[in-house]
MDTraj code that builds the backbone (N, CA, C; nanometers):
import mdtraj as md
import numpy as np

residues = "MET ALA ALA GLU ARG TYR LEU ALA ARG VAL ALA ALA LYS ASP GLU GLY ARG ALA GLU ILE GLY GLY ARG GLN HIS LEU LEU GLU GLN VAL HIS ARG ARG LEU LEU MET PRO ALA PRO PRO ALA ALA MET VAL PRO GLU LEU PHE ASP LEU ALA THR LEU LEU SER SER ARG VAL ALA SER GLY GLU ILE SER LEU ASN TRP ALA ALA TYR LEU TYR SER ASN TYR TRP ARG GLU LEU SER GLN GLU ARG PRO SER GLY THR PRO ARG ARG ARG LYS GLU GLU LEU GLN ALA ILE LEU ASP ARG GLN VAL GLU PHE PHE ALA ILE ARG LYS ARG PRO ASP VAL PRO GLY VAL ARG VAL GLY ASP LEU LEU GLY ALA ASP GLY ASP THR ILE SER LEU ASP GLU ILE GLU ALA ALA GLU ARG GLU GLY ARG GLU LEU ASP LEU ARG".split()
xyz = np.array([
    [0.1164, -0.1127, 1.1415],
    [0.0822, -0.1606, 1.2626],
    [-0.0600, -0.0642, 1.2547],
    [-0.0964, 0.0256, 1.1990],
    [-0.2026, 0.1162, 1.1944],
    [-0.3195, -0.0058, 1.1648],
    [-0.2957, -0.0845, 1.0681],
    [-0.3886, -0.1840, 1.0438],
    [-0.3973, -0.2956, 1.1442],
    [-0.2817, -0.3447, 1.1883],
    [-0.3181, -0.4381, 1.2754],
    [-0.4081, -0.3706, 1.4280],
    [-0.3475, -0.2750, 1.4722],
    [-0.4206, -0.2085, 1.5226],
    [-0.5517, -0.1856, 1.5505],
    [-0.6189, -0.1541, 1.4247],
    [-0.7673, -0.1464, 1.3681],
    [-0.8378, -0.2520, 1.3997],
    [-0.7538, -0.3547, 1.3299],
    [-0.8459, -0.5120, 1.3292],
    [-0.8593, -0.5372, 1.4831],
    [-0.7584, -0.4650, 1.5642],
    [-0.7663, -0.5453, 1.6815],
    [-0.8454, -0.5145, 1.7421],
    [-0.9056, -0.3571, 1.7110],
    [-1.0500, -0.2969, 1.7744],
    [-1.1592, -0.3390, 1.7282],
    [-1.1399, -0.3691, 1.5955],
    [-1.2791, -0.4256, 1.5717],
    [-1.3408, -0.5920, 1.6092],
    [-1.2366, -0.6555, 1.6421],
    [-1.2274, -0.7642, 1.6997],
    [-1.2677, -0.7385, 1.8756],
    [-1.2048, -0.6460, 1.9412],
    [-1.2309, -0.6118, 2.0700],
    [-1.3888, -0.5719, 2.0828],
    [-1.4323, -0.5004, 1.9823],
    [-1.5911, -0.4229, 1.9989],
    [-1.6476, -0.5300, 1.9630],
    [-1.6266, -0.6491, 1.8522],
    [-1.7514, -0.7581, 1.8736],
    [-1.6969, -0.8218, 1.9875],
    [-1.5662, -0.8638, 2.0318],
    [-1.6187, -0.9552, 2.1665],
    [-1.6791, -0.9185, 2.2695],
    [-1.6437, -0.7408, 2.2810],
    [-1.7443, -0.7108, 2.4103],
    [-1.8924, -0.7051, 2.3831],
    [-1.9240, -0.7029, 2.2900],
    [-2.0740, -0.7064, 2.2452],
    [-2.1058, -0.8849, 2.2135],
    [-2.0045, -0.9481, 2.2208],
    [-2.0661, -1.1077, 2.1800],
    [-2.1185, -1.1265, 2.0774],
    [-2.0578, -1.0598, 1.9746],
    [-2.0790, -1.1104, 1.8038],
    [-1.9762, -1.0677, 1.7293],
    [-2.0040, -1.0887, 1.6026],
    [-1.8815, -1.1142, 1.4946],
    [-1.9301, -1.0572, 1.3622],
    [-2.0271, -0.9497, 1.3566],
    [-2.1053, -0.8554, 1.3206],
    [-1.9880, -0.7725, 1.2215],
    [-1.8363, -0.6942, 1.3101],
    [-1.7536, -0.6043, 1.2457],
    [-1.6347, -0.7246, 1.1629],
    [-1.6105, -0.8110, 1.2431],
    [-1.4984, -0.9209, 1.1756],
    [-1.5631, -0.9814, 1.0647],
    [-1.7084, -1.0156, 1.0492],
    [-1.7703, -1.1238, 0.9419],
    [-1.7618, -1.0142, 0.8383],
    [-1.7992, -0.9174, 0.8681],
    [-1.8070, -0.7867, 0.7575],
    [-1.6571, -0.7608, 0.6828],
    [-1.5586, -0.7186, 0.7754],
    [-1.4691, -0.7564, 0.6981],
    [-1.3668, -0.8494, 0.5964],
    [-1.3965, -0.9597, 0.6718],
    [-1.3835, -1.0459, 0.6418],
    [-1.4497, -1.1183, 0.4593],
    [-1.6018, -1.0862, 0.4818],
    [-1.6835, -1.0874, 0.3607],
    [-1.5753, -0.9819, 0.2282],
    [-1.5493, -0.8821, 0.2895],
    [-1.4574, -0.7967, 0.1589],
    [-1.3536, -0.8387, 0.0929],
    [-1.2609, -0.9183, 0.2284],
    [-1.1336, -0.9610, 0.1827],
    [-1.1798, -1.1090, 0.0919],
    [-1.2762, -1.1889, 0.1421],
    [-1.2918, -1.2989, 0.0461],
    [-1.3605, -1.2497, -0.0844],
    [-1.4528, -1.1647, -0.1209],
    [-1.4835, -1.1278, -0.2253],
    [-1.3649, -1.0743, -0.3279],
    [-1.2573, -0.9991, -0.2400],
    [-1.1640, -0.9714, -0.3318],
    [-1.0936, -1.1072, -0.4084],
    [-1.0839, -1.2141, -0.2994],
    [-1.0389, -1.3420, -0.3630],
    [-1.1415, -1.3952, -0.4279],
    [-1.2046, -1.4090, -0.4642],
    [-1.2965, -1.4443, -0.5200],
    [-1.3479, -1.5747, -0.4558],
    [-1.3509, -1.5832, -0.3399],
    [-1.3853, -1.6935, -0.2184],
    [-1.5358, -1.6181, -0.1853],
    [-1.6148, -1.7867, -0.1621],
    [-1.7248, -1.7385, -0.0661],
    [-1.6977, -1.6916, 0.0456],
    [-1.8333, -1.6032, 0.0853],
    [-1.8097, -1.5519, 0.2238],
    [-1.7780, -1.6732, 0.3698],
    [-1.6602, -1.6777, 0.4190],
    [-1.6958, -1.7798, 0.5440],
    [-1.8095, -1.7728, 0.6136],
    [-1.8190, -1.8914, 0.6753],
    [-1.9070, -1.9367, 0.7488],
    [-1.9269, -1.8693, 0.8934],
    [-2.0161, -1.8146, 0.9667],
    [-1.9977, -1.7241, 1.1132],
    [-1.9194, -1.8063, 1.1901],
    [-1.8811, -1.9641, 1.1681],
    [-1.7808, -2.0287, 1.2800],
    [-1.6704, -2.0291, 1.2624],
    [-1.6051, -1.9875, 1.1492],
    [-1.5043, -1.9647, 1.1083],
    [-1.4179, -1.8326, 1.1389],
    [-1.5181, -1.7343, 1.0995],
    [-1.5151, -1.5694, 1.1328],
    [-1.4020, -1.5550, 1.2435],
    [-1.4052, -1.6073, 1.3901],
    [-1.2910, -1.5004, 1.4593],
    [-1.1649, -1.6056, 1.4373],
    [-1.1122, -1.7433, 1.4016],
    [-1.0253, -1.7903, 1.4085],
    [-0.9381, -1.7385, 1.2511],
    [-1.0082, -1.6991, 1.1462],
    [-0.9938, -1.6082, 1.0374],
    [-0.9718, -1.5235, 1.0415],
    [-1.0423, -1.4396, 1.1051],
    [-0.9795, -1.3110, 1.1456],
    [-0.8832, -1.2872, 1.1984],
    [-0.8334, -1.3578, 1.3108],
    [-0.6906, -1.3788, 1.3909],
    [-0.5915, -1.3791, 1.2643],
    [-0.5828, -1.4844, 1.1723],
    [-0.4547, -1.5100, 1.0789],
    [-0.4798, -1.3674, 0.9839],
    [-0.6363, -1.2874, 0.9251],
    [-0.5833, -1.1976, 0.8800],
    [-0.4787, -1.0771, 0.9484],
    [-0.5667, -1.0920, 1.0623],
    [-0.4660, -0.9590, 1.1568],
    [-0.3335, -1.0301, 1.1902],
    [-0.3083, -1.1097, 1.1587],
    [-0.1195, -1.1421, 1.1534],
    [-0.0620, -1.1277, 1.0373],
    [-0.1519, -1.1272, 0.9561],
    [-0.1046, -1.1652, 0.8319],
    [-0.0774, -0.9920, 0.7671],
    [-0.1778, -0.9351, 0.8272],
    [-0.1650, -0.7688, 0.7787],
    [-0.0647, -0.6634, 0.8174],
    [0.0348, -0.7037, 0.9479],
    [0.1576, -0.6178, 0.9799],
    [0.2378, -0.7055, 0.8719],
    [0.2390, -0.8011, 0.8732],
    [0.3529, -0.8491, 0.7499],
    [0.3521, -0.8186, 0.6145],
    [0.2206, -0.7695, 0.5725],
    [0.2063, -0.7420, 0.4432],
    [0.2338, -0.5976, 0.4334],
    [0.2249, -0.5366, 0.5460],
    [0.2416, -0.3823, 0.5833],
    [0.3899, -0.3122, 0.5669],
    [0.4614, -0.4123, 0.6420],
    [0.5742, -0.3726, 0.6180],
    [0.6721, -0.4856, 0.5039],
    [0.5688, -0.5512, 0.4314],
    [0.6558, -0.5704, 0.3033],
    [0.7089, -0.7078, 0.2837],
    [0.6963, -0.7672, 0.4571],
    [0.7384, -0.8877, 0.4626],
    [0.7321, -0.9972, 0.3836],
    [0.5806, -1.0248, 0.3688],
    [0.5051, -1.0706, 0.2770],
    [0.4508, -1.0193, 0.1978],
    [0.4536, -1.0463, 0.0431],
    [0.3706, -0.9814, -0.0549],
    [0.2127, -0.9971, -0.0576],
    [0.1767, -0.9156, -0.0872],
    [0.0059, -0.9151, -0.1079],
    [-0.0257, -1.0467, -0.1645],
    [0.0328, -1.1089, -0.2922],
    [0.0097, -1.2193, -0.3521],
    [0.0155, -1.3675, -0.2583],
    [0.1718, -1.3623, -0.1676],
    [0.1929, -1.4367, -0.0623],
    [0.0714, -1.4673, 0.0299],
    [0.0339, -1.3363, 0.0639],
    [-0.0795, -1.3476, 0.1811],
    [-0.1859, -1.3873, 0.1365],
    [-0.2243, -1.3619, -0.0225],
    [-0.3971, -1.3935, -0.0191],
    [-0.3496, -1.5549, -0.0525],
    [-0.2172, -1.6158, -0.0959],
    [-0.2244, -1.7518, -0.0848],
    [-0.2462, -1.8309, 0.0526],
    [-0.1477, -1.7606, 0.0967],
    [-0.1681, -1.7941, 0.2601],
    [-0.2760, -1.8557, 0.3168],
    [-0.3510, -1.7233, 0.3108],
    [-0.4973, -1.7551, 0.3407],
    [-0.5957, -1.8203, 0.2903],
    [-0.5905, -1.8017, 0.1506],
    [-0.6873, -1.8812, 0.0635],
    [-0.6479, -2.0095, 0.1123],
    [-0.5295, -2.0973, 0.1116],
    [-0.4852, -2.2270, 0.1306],
    [-0.5418, -2.2183, 0.3064],
    [-0.5065, -2.1637, 0.4127],
    [-0.5874, -2.1789, 0.5075],
    [-0.6932, -2.1809, 0.5463],
    [-0.7638, -2.1166, 0.4349],
    [-0.9310, -2.1405, 0.4405],
    [-0.9534, -2.2656, 0.4037],
    [-0.9211, -2.2726, 0.3029],
    [-0.9651, -2.4238, 0.2628],
    [-0.9185, -2.5385, 0.3874],
    [-0.8121, -2.5476, 0.4216],
    [-0.7839, -2.6513, 0.4872],
    [-0.8948, -2.6486, 0.6111],
    [-0.9223, -2.5479, 0.6509],
    [-0.9644, -2.5171, 0.7976],
    [-1.1455, -2.5761, 0.7324],
    [-1.1953, -2.5075, 0.5958],
    [-1.3236, -2.5630, 0.5734],
    [-1.3218, -2.7086, 0.5180],
    [-1.2084, -2.7905, 0.4922],
    [-1.2048, -2.9868, 0.5207],
    [-1.1842, -3.0061, 0.6641],
    [-1.0872, -2.9510, 0.7125],
    [-1.0801, -3.0279, 0.8503],
    [-1.1369, -3.0284, 0.9624],
    [-1.1885, -2.8439, 0.9603],
    [-1.2103, -2.8335, 1.1097],
    [-1.3747, -2.7438, 1.0712],
    [-1.4764, -2.7533, 0.9731],
    [-1.5711, -2.6920, 0.9408],
    [-1.6802, -2.6131, 1.0463],
    [-1.6609, -2.6945, 1.1804],
    [-1.7271, -2.6263, 1.2733],
    [-1.6353, -2.5089, 1.3127],
    [-1.5211, -2.4427, 1.2954],
    [-1.4192, -2.3906, 1.3557],
    [-1.3888, -2.3892, 1.4693],
    [-1.3942, -2.5255, 1.5084],
    [-1.3691, -2.5589, 1.6509],
    [-1.2724, -2.6731, 1.6526],
    [-1.1733, -2.6788, 1.7568],
    [-1.1130, -2.5996, 1.8534],
    [-1.0896, -2.4704, 1.7646],
    [-1.1165, -2.3587, 1.8252],
    [-1.0338, -2.2291, 1.7696],
    [-0.8596, -2.2194, 1.8204],
    [-0.8095, -2.2089, 1.6857],
    [-0.6542, -2.1606, 1.6999],
    [-0.6237, -2.0777, 1.7844],
    [-0.5416, -2.0756, 1.8593],
    [-0.5008, -1.9259, 1.9536],
    [-0.4216, -1.8236, 1.8336],
    [-0.3954, -1.7084, 1.8746],
    [-0.3504, -1.6446, 1.8121],
    [-0.1095, -1.6907, 1.7687],
    [-0.1173, -1.7723, 1.9157],
    [0.0354, -1.7732, 1.9003],
    [0.0436, -1.8896, 1.8198],
    [-0.0636, -1.9925, 1.7953],
    [-0.0546, -2.1037, 1.6996],
    [-0.0608, -2.0561, 1.5618],
    [-0.1657, -1.9990, 1.5546],
    [-0.1607, -1.9312, 1.3937],
    [-0.0277, -1.8435, 1.3459],
    [0.0148, -1.8023, 1.4810],
    [0.1409, -1.7125, 1.4269],
    [0.2767, -1.8211, 1.3768],
    [0.2495, -1.9279, 1.5109],
    [0.3722, -2.0364, 1.4326],
    [0.3085, -2.1260, 1.3166],
    [0.2376, -2.1258, 1.2462],
    [0.1514, -2.1847, 1.1499],
    [0.2617, -2.0613, 1.0255],
    [0.2317, -1.9182, 1.0545],
    [0.2876, -1.8430, 0.9648],
    [0.4203, -1.8461, 0.9448],
    [0.5040, -1.8512, 1.0417],
    [0.6389, -1.8594, 1.0540],
    [0.6861, -1.9910, 0.9591],
    [0.6361, -2.1055, 1.0364],
    [0.6681, -2.2491, 0.9475],
    [0.6354, -2.2320, 0.8158],
    [0.4901, -2.1375, 0.7570],
    [0.5088, -2.1526, 0.6090],
    [0.5923, -2.0216, 0.5396],
    [0.6332, -1.9553, 0.5765],
    [0.7184, -1.8183, 0.5685],
    [0.8486, -1.8832, 0.5361],
    [0.8985, -1.9911, 0.6186],
    [1.0181, -2.0878, 0.6315],
    [1.0204, -2.1454, 0.4764],
    [0.8773, -2.2035, 0.4782],
    [0.8955, -2.3410, 0.3426],
    [0.9087, -2.3096, 0.2576],
    [0.7891, -2.1884, 0.2301],
    [0.8188, -2.1574, 0.0968],
    [0.9220, -2.0377, 0.0451],
    [1.0114, -2.0466, 0.1462],
    [1.1219, -1.8805, 0.1701],
    [1.0671, -1.7554, 0.0966],
    [0.9736, -1.6992, 0.1867],
    [0.9411, -1.6135, 0.1432],
    [1.0091, -1.4982, 0.2178],
    [1.0609, -1.4111, 0.1304],
    [1.1689, -1.3137, 0.2130],
    [1.1071, -1.1527, 0.1388],
    [1.1467, -1.0696, 0.2240],
    [1.1075, -0.9392, 0.2119],
    [1.2359, -0.8827, 0.0583],
    [1.1780, -0.8331, -0.0058],
    [1.2186, -0.8063, -0.1246],
    [1.2474, -0.6273, -0.0944],
    [1.3866, -0.6199, -0.0907],
    [1.4466, -0.4618, -0.0331],
    [1.4044, -0.3562, -0.0837],
    [1.3536, -0.3606, -0.2233],
    [1.3101, -0.2832, -0.3151],
    [1.1124, -0.2296, -0.2894],
    [1.0858, -0.3301, -0.2214],
    [0.9518, -0.3339, -0.2273],
    [0.9345, -0.2707, -0.0930],
    [0.8334, -0.1366, -0.0343],
    [0.8646, -0.0866, 0.0588],
    [0.7275, -0.1457, 0.1730],
    [0.6380, -0.2145, 0.1065],
    [0.4502, -0.2978, 0.1616],
    [0.3645, -0.1898, 0.0993],
    [0.2653, -0.2147, 0.1954],
    [0.1432, -0.2182, 0.1160],
    [0.0655, -0.1100, 0.2204],
    [0.0429, -0.0266, 0.1714],
    [-0.0503, 0.0977, 0.2290],
    [-0.1861, 0.0280, 0.2198],
    [-0.2572, 0.1377, 0.3445],
    [-0.4105, 0.1162, 0.2908],
    [-0.4561, 0.1857, 0.1470],
    [-0.3808, 0.2943, 0.1055],
    [-0.3938, 0.3787, -0.0207],
    [-0.3394, 0.2691, -0.1507],
    [-0.2951, 0.1559, -0.1374],
    [-0.2273, 0.1029, -0.1813],
    [-0.3697, -0.0089, -0.2193],
    [-0.4065, -0.0449, -0.1580],
    [-0.5058, -0.1469, -0.1426],
    [-0.6791, -0.0818, -0.2014],
    [-0.6716, 0.0832, -0.1502],
    [-0.7883, 0.1207, -0.2442],
    [-0.7740, 0.1952, -0.3482],
    [-0.6420, 0.1776, -0.4181],
    [-0.5794, 0.2181, -0.5547],
    [-0.5790, 0.3665, -0.5554],
    [-0.5706, 0.4480, -0.4427],
    [-0.5749, 0.5891, -0.4210],
    [-0.4063, 0.6234, -0.4887],
    [-0.4046, 0.7106, -0.5388],
    [-0.2816, 0.7635, -0.6025],
    [-0.2140, 0.8949, -0.4649],
    [-0.1630, 0.8161, -0.3428],
    [-0.0778, 0.8632, -0.2610],
    [-0.1867, 0.9221, -0.1766],
    [-0.3085, 0.8965, -0.1715],
    [-0.4226, 0.9911, -0.0805],
    [-0.4049, 0.8207, 0.0283],
    [-0.3663, 0.8708, 0.1280],
    [-0.4231, 0.7365, 0.2736],
    [-0.4836, 0.8239, 0.3637],
    [-0.5273, 0.6767, 0.3992],
    [-0.6239, 0.6931, 0.5229],
    [-0.5283, 0.7217, 0.6807],
    [-0.4647, 0.8108, 0.7402],
    [-0.4113, 0.8014, 0.8276],
    [-0.4865, 0.7406, 0.9912],
    [-0.4167, 0.6734, 1.0295],
    [-0.4285, 0.6105, 1.1939],
    [-0.5436, 0.7320, 1.2955],
    [-0.5149, 0.8639, 1.2460],
    [-0.5453, 0.9651, 1.3404],
    [-0.7068, 0.9998, 1.2761],
    [-0.7319, 0.9313, 1.1361],
    [-0.8642, 0.9679, 1.0659],
    [-0.9348, 0.8145, 1.1227],
    [-0.8585, 0.6913, 1.1132],
    [-0.9208, 0.5798, 1.1491],
    [-0.9728, 0.5850, 1.3077],
    [-0.9105, 0.6184, 1.3944],
    [-0.9631, 0.6544, 1.5298],
    [-1.0380, 0.7832, 1.5431],
    [-1.0234, 0.8532, 1.5125],
    [-1.1616, 0.9647, 1.4764],
    [-1.2877, 0.8863, 1.4449],
    [-1.2945, 0.8377, 1.3706],
    [-1.3900, 0.7262, 1.2829],
    [-1.4590, 0.6694, 1.3452],
    [-1.3536, 0.6043, 1.4626],
    [-1.4465, 0.4448, 1.5093],
    [-1.5205, 0.5233, 1.6342],
    [-1.4442, 0.6543, 1.7001],
    [-1.4826, 0.7200, 1.8249],
    [-1.5702, 0.7810, 1.7610],
    [-1.6308, 0.8367, 1.6414],
    [-1.7366, 0.9104, 1.6208],
    [-1.8519, 0.7961, 1.5604],
    [-1.8200, 0.6962, 1.5902],
    [-1.9211, 0.5371, 1.5346],
    [-1.9195, 0.5550, 1.3835],
    [-1.8616, 0.6260, 1.3157],
    [-1.8963, 0.6646, 1.1544],
    [-1.8000, 0.5252, 1.0698],
    [-1.8566, 0.4950, 0.8922],
    [-1.8047, 0.3903, 0.8761],
    [-1.6855, 0.5054, 0.8024],
    [-1.5473, 0.4757, 0.7585],
    [-1.5204, 0.5445, 0.6576],
    [-1.5218, 0.4891, 0.5369],
    [-1.5077, 0.5794, 0.4280],
    [-1.5748, 0.5588, 0.3116],
    [-1.4398, 0.4908, 0.2044],
    [-1.4621, 0.3701, 0.1768],
    [-1.3069, 0.3114, 0.1772],
    [-1.3157, 0.2732, -0.0271],
    [-1.3955, 0.3519, -0.0605],
    [-1.4248, 0.3428, -0.2256],
    [-1.3012, 0.4431, -0.2859],
])
top = md.Topology()
chain = top.add_chain()
for i, resn in enumerate(residues, 1):
    res = top.add_residue(resn, chain, resSeq=i)
    for name in ("N", "CA", "C"):
        top.add_atom(name, md.element.get_by_symbol(name[0]), res)
traj = md.Trajectory(xyz[None], top)
């Protein structure tokens, strides 16, 4: 939930300023890890919504990080082919329905022995994670967290 709340705040801050800089920066990091080119600006809002929806499922272990990478990259590829302008933008409810269908189609199930992915897991930290309090404090203070 912390990841989803943080991502929702990034989106709200961008939308309040009528810009996409925060969302674009985070998606560029995701694309870099997936060895994909950065998304065009027109696709950033929709792709960010998809990433936000995936984040809570990955954190809970419902969807593995590998499946999330597949679902996200496949969606990006199809979006690039079918709607390169990013319009019309799909609503979160539509994206949620698409994810639900894909989870059902691929029979993706939570493995009982896998707890989910935490921020520290993504950063390669050995038990050293960033708490929600630290994320919120950094946002209030307007400073970037060192995620290395």
